[in-house]
Structure formats: C-alpha cells, structure tokens
N, C-alpha and C positions, 0 to 999 in steps of 0.2 A: 751677778750676771747681767747682760744687757738686753735680754728679751729675745735673742735670736736662738734658733735651735742649736743644740749642742754640736752636731757635726759641722755646722757653719762656723761656730766659734772656734773650733779646732783648726779649720782650714784658714780662717782669717788670721788667727794668731801665728800660724806657720808662715803665712805670707808676710806679715809684719816683721817677723824675725829675720826672714831672708832679705827683705827690703832694707832693714836697718843695717844688716851686715854688709850688704853690697854698697850702700851709701857711705858707710864708714870707711870702707876700703877705697872707694873712689876719692873721697876727700883727702885721705892720706896721700894717695898718689898725686893728687892735684897740687898739694903743698910742696911735694918733693920734685915734681917734674915740670920742666919749662913748657911742655905742650899742654897748656891749660885749656886751649880751645877743644882739642880732641877729648880731653877728660870731661869737659862740660857736655859735649855731644853724647858721650856714652852715658852720662848721668841722666840726661833727658830721655834717652831710649829706655833705660831701666825703669824710670818713673812711669813712662807710658805703658810698659809691659805690666807693671804692678797694678796700674789702674784697670787695665783690661782683665787681669786675673781676678781682681775684686769684683768686677762687673759680672764675670762668668759665675763666680761663687754665689753672688746675690740672685742671679737668674735661676741657678739650680735650686736654691733654697725656695724661691717663689713657686717653682713647679712641684715641690714636694707636697704630699698629703700630710698635713700637720694636725696635731692634737696639743692643746694647751693644758698644762698642769699648773695649778695655783695652790701653793701650800705655805704654811708659816716658814719664816726664815730659819728658825731652829725647831724642827719637828720633834715630837716625842719619840722615844724608842719604838713604840707600837706603830706610829705613822711612818717613821723612817724606814722600818723594815717592810711595811706594806707598800711604800713607794717603789721599793726594789721589785716587788712582784708586779706592780702595775706597769713599770717601765719594761720589764721583760715580756709581759703579755703583749703590750702595744708594739714594741719593737719587733717581735716575732711575726707580726702581721704586716710589716713593711711600712709602718707609720713613723713619721718624724715627730719627735717630742720637743715641744717648746716649754720652757719652765719660767714661771714668774713667782717670786717669793714675796710674802707680805709680812708686815709686823705682827707680833703675837696678839696685839690688842685690836687689830682690824676685824670688822664684822661685816657679813653680808656683802662680800666683794663680788661684783658683777663684771667679769672681764669683757673686753671688746675683742671680737674675733676678726682678724685681718683676712684679706682674701687668701684662700688656700688653707685656712684653718677651719676644719669641719666640726670641731667640738672642743669643749673646755670642761675640765673637771677640777673643781675647787674643793679643798679640804679646810675645814674650820674646826679648831680644837677649843673646847670649853671644858670646864671642870667636870669630869666624869662623862663627857659626851663628845662624839666625833660626828660632825655634820658633813655629808657628801652632797654636792650639787653638780648637776650636769647640764650644759647648755649646748644648743646647736645654733647655727646662724639664724638670727632673727627671732629666736624664741623669747616670748614675753616673760615667761616664768620658767624657772629651772625645774628639773626632776630631781628630787632630793630624797635622801635617806638619813636616818639618825641611828647611830650605834652607841650603846652604852659601854664605855671603856672599862667599867668596873665588873662587867660580866666576864667571867673567866672563859666563856666560850668564844668571845670575840678575840681571835688571834690575828697576827699580821696577815696570814693567808686568807682568813675570812674577810678582812677589810679590803684586801686587794681584789678578791672575787666580787664583793659587793660594789666596789668602785667601778670595775669594768662593766658590770651589769647595768649600773646606773647610766654610764656613758652610752652603752649599747641601746638602752631604751630611748635616750634623747636622739640618737642618730636615726633610729627607726621612725620616730615621730617626724623628723625632718624629711626623710625620704618619702614616706607614704602620704604626707600632707602636701608636699610641694611637687613631688615627682621630678625633682631636678636630678640630672645625672651626677653620680658621685664616683670617685676613683675606686679601683678594685680593692685596695687595702681597707677603705671605709666599708665597702660591701662585706668584706670578710669579718670585720669587727661587728657590724650590725647584723650579720647573718641574713643578708638580703639575697633572696633567690628570685631573680627575674623570670617571668614566665617564658617558656621557650617560644620561639617565633611560630606564628601560626602555620600549620601545615598547608601546603598548596592544595587547592581544591582538586579532588580527583578528576581526571579527564572524563568527559561524558561517555557513557557507554556507546560502543559503535552501533550505528543504526543498521539493524538487520532487516532486510526486506522480508515481509511476511511470506512464509511458504504458502504455496497454493494449496487451497483446501482439497483434501482428497475427494474425488468424485464418488458420490454414493452409488453403490451398485443398484441397478434397476430392481424394482420390486419383483419378487418371484411370481411366476405365472400362477394362476389359481390352482392348477393341477399340482404344481410343485409345493405349494404352501399347505396342502392338506395331507393328512396322514395317508400312508400307503394302505392301511386297513381301516375300514369303517364298519360300524354296526348301527343300524337304525331300527327304531320301533315306531309304528304309526297306528293311528286309530281314527276312524272316519265314519260318519253316517252316509248311507248310500240310498240313492233313489234308483229303483229297478223298474224297467219298462219292458213288458213282454210284447213283442212286436205283433205276433199273429192274433193274440187274444185282446190286444189293446187294453191290458190291465196293468196296474202299477202296484208296487209294494215298497215298503220302507224296511231297510236292513242296516246292519252295522258290520263293519269289517275291522279286523285286527291283524297286523302283519309284523313280521320280524325278518330283517334282511342283513346279510353280511357280505362284504366283498371289498373292492377297492374303489378308487375314485370314479372310474368309468364303467364299472359293471357291478352287479349285485345279484346274489341268489337269495330268494325270499320264500318264506312259507306264509300263507295268508288263510285266515278263517273268515267265513262270511255267513251270516244267519239273518233271516227275516224277523223283524219285530212287528211289522204291520203286514200280514200275509195278503196274497192275491185272493180276490173274491170273485167267484163265478155264480151266476144265477140263471135259472130256467123255470118253466112252469111246474116242473116236478119237484124242484127243490133248489138248494144252493150248496156250494163247496168252498172251503177255505184251504188254500195251498201254501204250505210253508216250505221254504228252500233252505237247506243247510249244505254248505260246500267247503271243501278244503283244497287248496291248490299249491303246487310247487312252481315257482315262477323264476324266470331269468330276466333281469332288467339291464338295459344298456343306458348309460348316462351321457349327457352332453352338457358340459359346464359353459354357461355364457358369461359368468363372473364368479366372484367368490361366494356370492349369496344366491344367485339365480341359476337354475339348470332345468333341462328337459330330460325326459326319460321315455323309453318304450319298453313294453313288457310282453312276454309270451310264456304261456304255461298251461297247466291242466291238472286235473285231479278228480277225486270222487265227489259226487253230489247226491243228496237224498231229498226226495220230495215227500212230504207228509201231507196227506189229503184228509180233511175232516168234512164229511158230507152231512147234509140236513135235508130230509125228505118231507114232502107234504103228505097229507092223508092219502092212502092208496098206493104210496110208493115206499120203497125200502132204501135206507142210506147205509153206506159203508165207510169205514176209516181204513186207509191203506198207506203203506210207505213204499216208495219206489226208489231203488238205487240204480245209478248209472255213472258213466264218466262224462267229463265235459272238457272242452278246450277254451282258452280265453286269450285275447290279444287286446292291448290297450296303449294309450298315449297319455302323458301327463306332464306336469311342471311342478317345480318346488321353489320355495322362497324361504331362505334361512334368515330368521330374525336375529339370531345370535349364534354362537358356536355350538349350542346344544338344542335349540328350539327352532322349528320352522313350520311353515304351512305348505300344503300341497293340494292339487286338484288332479283328477284323472277321469277319463272316459274309456270304457271298455265294452267289448262285445263278446259274448260267450255262446256256445252251442253245445247241447247235450247229445251224446252218442245215441242213446235209446230214449228219446224224449217221451215223457209221459203225456197222457191226455185224460180227460174226465168225461164219463158217460152220464147223460141225463135221459132217463126213460129208454135205455138201451141204445141210444144214439150217441156215437163218439163225437167229441168236440175237437177243436184244434189242439195240436200238440204245443207243449210249453218249451220255451228256450230254443226257439227256432227263428231268429236268435233272441237272446236276452241282452238288452242294453242297460248299462249301469253308469251312474254319474256320482262322483264322491268329492267332497271337500273336507279335509281333515287336518290334523296336527301331527307333526313328526318330532321325535326326540332322538338326538344324536348320542347314542350310548358310547361309542368309540369314534373319535374323529381326529 
C-alpha cells in the first residue's frame, strides 16, 4: 500500500484503469487514421479530464476525518482478526482509515500525522505480548496498553475493544487539553459531549408600579372604643364640712356602679372615721354619720382617659350621737334616722384600662336634720347642708 486511505486507493486505481484503456484506444485509432491532429486533440482533452478527476479525489481525501492504523506487514491470526473489529468499529462512526504496515522487527514506531489525521493506533507484536499505542496530533508520549497473548482471555474481540478504548483516550486528551474543534466522527469516537449553549438570560421582570397604600381608617372615637357595658368600683377618703356648725369630720366612701359609657347607676356607702365634735359648758358630743345612697351618674368623655361626671341621688342616713356631761349635767347616747338627698360634680382620669383616679365635690341635705341640746338648749341642725370633698381610686371591673 502507498499510505493513502483505502477508498482513495480504490478510486485512483479505477481512474488509472479507465485512463489507460482510453489512451490505448486513442493510440490505436491514431495509427490507423489519417486525422492525427484530431486524435491528438482528443488525447489532450482526456488527459486534462484525468488530471482534474485525480485532483478531486485528492481534495475529497484531504477533507476526510482520518485515523491511521500501523501494524506489522504479516500480523498474527489474533491481531489480524482484531483489526477486522477495529476497522468495523471506526468505519461505523464515519472515520476514514489509513493503513501503514511495518516490518516484523521494527520497534517503537512513532507515526507522523498529516493534516486531517486526528489519531494513530500502532500495534507491535512481541513474543507473548501485544503492545497498543495511541497518538493524537502533537502528543509527546503515546497512551499505551500491553496485552499478554498467552492469556486465554485475550480474544480478538477483547483486543479490538482495548485498541478502540486506547485511541478514544488519546482523542479525549487532545480535545480537552487544546480545545481545538474536531469533526463529528471524532466526537463520536471520543464520546465528547459539548456543553449546550448558555440559555439566554431571562427578561427582567416587568416593573410594576407600587399600589397605593390603603388609607388607614380614622381611629374610633373614645365612646366607640369602649365597651357598651361598664362596671366600676371606687374607694376614697372624704373630708366632710358641716356648714352651719362649722365642724369637720373625716370619712371613707365605697361605691359600685354599672352602666354604659355615658351613664351609670351606683350604690355608695359612706361612714365617718373621725366624727364631728361639739363642745359647750355643760359637756361635749361626738356625732357619727353613716349613709347609704342610690345614685344616677351622667358621664362626659373628654378623651379616652379623661372624663367628667355629675351625680344625683339619695338614701337613708343614721346619726349616732355620744354625749359627755360635766358634773351636775346628764349625758345621753342616741341614734337618729332620716333620709337625705345628694348632688355632686367630679372628674376621672384613667391611668390604664383598669385603674384610674377621681375627685368629686358634693352637697347633701337631710330631710329631718338632727341637732344636739346642751343644758336644754337646742343647737344648730346638722347637714343643712353637708359639703363633702373626696379624692380616690377607681377600678374598672368591666370595660
């Protein structure tokens, strides 16, 4: 063989045969025909056509994806059958095969790869050993395998598979180290999978104008934010001033009321802790006042925490008098019951939802007001009127 791929050798041999036949026929016609000039012209035309055909064949061969096989001129039966498998595998992938034979005694043959030849596979036979070497363009050292031919497991099929794998490794090394583009048949042999092209960047999301913030509803009025039913408990110290007698007493009051935000019905108890004291030449008297009242209160809310109220009510009241007489006089202890009416104004300030402070001022008058006698002489009546002033604490039981 002359080193060209087998398909090219076949085509060129056919061209040579056709050219020789045509030239032989033209020479015979020239010798027998007087029109020698016409025959010579036809001969030149055929020669130019043959040259063009050879050039086309050479161009087609140069564009092929070739693989070079180098093996001994007379291979062993094992290698000969293995080469059949190698040719079939490479040919099925669309690769052209170029063959070079060597003498049996040649060793370490390093082939030169012409342009268009992407790999070379050499087979070297030694006693009991088969050496496979694979080259790629520009490889300094081959990728090699050694197979023991005395091993019964090394069959022609195994040799063919090992040879193709060795060549595949060399081609992968070439592609991934140089990143040179290779033809499709070479990619199939080397099982090269190029990464898919990068996906185009997704379009930016559409700009959506921010929706206007919902307008917060106005805060509910103080009366709307409070419960429709309320219940309060209050406790307060009270300063009592009897206007006619110009006497003062200290008392304590306890009240419980229930209603709504703007009105309240309450029950209140009041009792003196420091009684009124009256003095005369004949002796002295201490007056205690104990009252219970049912009241109606009207409320006016100035804010969530501050409010004013007015009250009107009445109930029973008891006066307990303890007399002390000097020598020559007699003293009595008596209790006097009657009814009284009361009216007042006040304000409240809630420190939190359950606790608040309040103040109030009220005036009360007894229906059958009592009086104290000293030496048979009646004094001024009590609670005509009685003024009371209180500052205390409130507890919101239900709000």
